TORKOL-4160 file (C-alpha; in steps of 0.2 Angstrom, whole numbers, padded with zeros to 4 digits, m for minus):
73
<pt num="1" X="0392" Y="0479" Z="0591"/>
<pt num="2" X="0397" Y="0461" Z="0595"/>
<pt num="3" X="0386" Y="0445" Z="0594"/>
<pt num="4" X="0390" Y="0429" Z="0604"/>
<pt num="5" X="0385" Y="0413" Z="0596"/>
<pt num="6" X="0381" Y="0400" Z="0609"/>
<pt num="7" X="0379" Y="0381" Z="0610"/>
<pt num="8" X="0361" Y="0375" Z="0611"/>
<pt num="9" X="0364" Y="0358" Z="0617"/>
<pt num="10" X="0377" Y="0347" Z="0625"/>
<pt num="11" X="0389" Y="0340" Z="0611"/>
<pt num="12" X="0407" Y="0337" Z="0606"/>
<pt num="13" X="0415" Y="0349" Z="0595"/>
<pt num="14" X="0419" Y="0339" Z="0580"/>
<pt num="15" X="0426" Y="0352" Z="0568"/>
<pt num="16" X="0430" Y="0370" Z="0568"/>
<pt num="17" X="0427" Y="0377" Z="0551"/>
<pt num="18" X="0430" Y="0396" Z="0554"/>
<pt num="19" X="0444" Y="0406" Z="0561"/>
<pt num="20" X="0446" Y="0423" Z="0569"/>
<pt num="21" X="0447" Y="0436" Z="0556"/>
<pt num="22" X="0435" Y="0427" Z="0544"/>
<pt num="23" X="0421" Y="0437" Z="0537"/>
<pt num="24" X="0404" Y="0427" Z="0538"/>
<pt num="25" X="0386" Y="0430" Z="0534"/>
<pt num="26" X="0370" Y="0423" Z="0541"/>
<pt num="27" X="0369" Y="0404" Z="0539"/>
<pt num="28" X="0388" Y="0402" Z="0537"/>
<pt num="29" X="0395" Y="0387" Z="0546"/>
<pt num="30" X="0406" Y="0391" Z="0561"/>
<pt num="31" X="0408" Y="0373" Z="0569"/>
<pt num="32" X="0401" Y="0356" Z="0568"/>
<pt num="33" X="0395" Y="0348" Z="0584"/>
<pt num="34" X="0392" Y="0329" Z="0586"/>
<pt num="35" X="0378" Y="0323" Z="0598"/>
<pt num="36" X="0371" Y="0306" Z="0598"/>
<pt num="37" X="0380" Y="0302" Z="0582"/>
<pt num="38" X="0372" Y="0316" Z="0573"/>
<pt num="39" X="0382" Y="0331" Z="0565"/>
<pt num="40" X="0374" Y="0348" Z="0570"/>
<pt num="41" X="0381" Y="0363" Z="0561"/>
<pt num="42" X="0382" Y="0379" Z="0571"/>
<pt num="43" X="0378" Y="0394" Z="0560"/>
<pt num="44" X="0383" Y="0412" Z="0561"/>
<pt num="45" X="0367" Y="0422" Z="0565"/>
<pt num="46" X="0373" Y="0439" Z="0559"/>
<pt num="47" X="0385" Y="0446" Z="0546"/>
<pt num="48" X="0402" Y="0452" Z="0551"/>
<pt num="49" X="0420" Y="0447" Z="0556"/>
<pt num="50" X="0424" Y="0433" Z="0568"/>
<pt num="51" X="0434" Y="0441" Z="0582"/>
<pt num="52" X="0436" Y="0425" Z="0593"/>
<pt num="53" X="0433" Y="0406" Z="0592"/>
<pt num="54" X="0430" Y="0400" Z="0609"/>
<pt num="55" X="0430" Y="0381" Z="0606"/>
<pt num="56" X="0443" Y="0369" Z="0600"/>
<pt num="57" X="0440" Y="0352" Z="0591"/>
<pt num="58" X="0437" Y="0338" Z="0604"/>
<pt num="59" X="0430" Y="0349" Z="0617"/>
<pt num="60" X="0413" Y="0346" Z="0625"/>
<pt num="61" X="0401" Y="0361" Z="0625"/>
<pt num="62" X="0385" Y="0363" Z="0635"/>
<pt num="63" X="0369" Y="0373" Z="0632"/>
<pt num="64" X="0373" Y="0391" Z="0633"/>
<pt num="65" X="0392" Y="0389" Z="0631"/>
<pt num="66" X="0400" Y="0403" Z="0620"/>
<pt num="67" X="0406" Y="0396" Z="0603"/>
<pt num="68" X="0411" Y="0412" Z="0593"/>
<pt num="69" X="0411" Y="0431" Z="0594"/>
<pt num="70" X="0406" Y="0440" Z="0578"/>
<pt num="71" X="0408" Y="0459" Z="0576"/>
<pt num="72" X="0393" Y="0464" Z="0566"/>
<pt num="73" X="0394" Y="0475" Z="0551"/>
């Protein structure tokens, strides 16, 4: 089963720290967003393998935009 991690606010994608094919666990950082001069890590919510990263550094995401897809273990 796949799980999509979504943005919870409007922010700039400051850094992408994970790639497709990476194995992640709950609480692993996928990307770091920047909003109002604050860094906000976006964490994996499930354990599994990243099948797709849907953002790139410098992009703007909005509430509900997909960030990554994780195939659950």
